[in-house]
C-alpha positions in Angstrom: 132.7 105.5 141.4 133.8 107.2 144.3 134.6 110.7 144.1 138.0 110.4 146.3 139.3 107.2 144.4 142.8 108.1 143.2 143.2 107.9 139.3 144.6 104.8 137.8 147.5 106.8 136.1 148.8 107.7 139.7 148.7 104.1 140.6 150.7 102.4 137.9 153.9 102.4 136.4 154.2 105.0 133.4 156.8 103.2 131.3 154.6 101.6 128.8 152.6 104.9 128.4 155.9 106.8 127.8 157.0 104.3 125.2 153.7 104.5 123.5 153.6 108.2 123.3 156.7 108.4 122.1 156.5 105.6 119.0 153.2 107.9 118.4 156.0 110.7 117.7 154.6 113.0 120.9 157.3 115.3 121.6 156.7 116.9 124.8 155.2 114.2 127.2 154.8 117.1 130.1 152.4 119.1 127.8 150.3 116.3 126.3 146.5 116.7 127.0 145.9 113.5 129.0 142.6 112.7 130.5 144.0 112.6 134.2 147.4 114.2 134.2 150.2 111.9 135.6 152.1 113.4 138.5 155.3 115.2 137.3 157.8 113.2 139.5 156.0 109.9 138.0 156.4 111.0 134.4 160.4 112.4 135.3 161.0 108.9 136.9 159.7 107.1 134.1 161.3 108.9 131.4 164.7 108.3 133.5 164.1 104.8 133.6 163.6 104.3 129.9 167.0 106.2 129.3 168.8 104.2 131.9 167.3 100.8 130.0 168.6 102.5 126.6 164.5 102.9 125.4 164.7 106.9 124.9 167.9 108.6 124.2 169.3 111.7 126.0 166.9 113.8 123.8 163.9 111.7 125.1 163.3 110.3 121.6 162.6 106.6 121.2 165.5 104.3 120.3 165.6 101.2 118.4 165.4 99.2 121.5 162.1 101.1 122.8 160.4 100.1 119.9 
């Protein structure tokens, strides 16, 4: 593997990851010990998207739609 390869987590949507972690009852997505930490902007964007479509509520808790 090339030393300068961009981690996959920086190249893909985090929506599925956000929902999966919330299903597993992870409270703080930003402090979770990722192997490759995603960019904060990407994580924020994904959380906002999940809120807009009703998968997460205003407290970032998973809703019935998100399950």
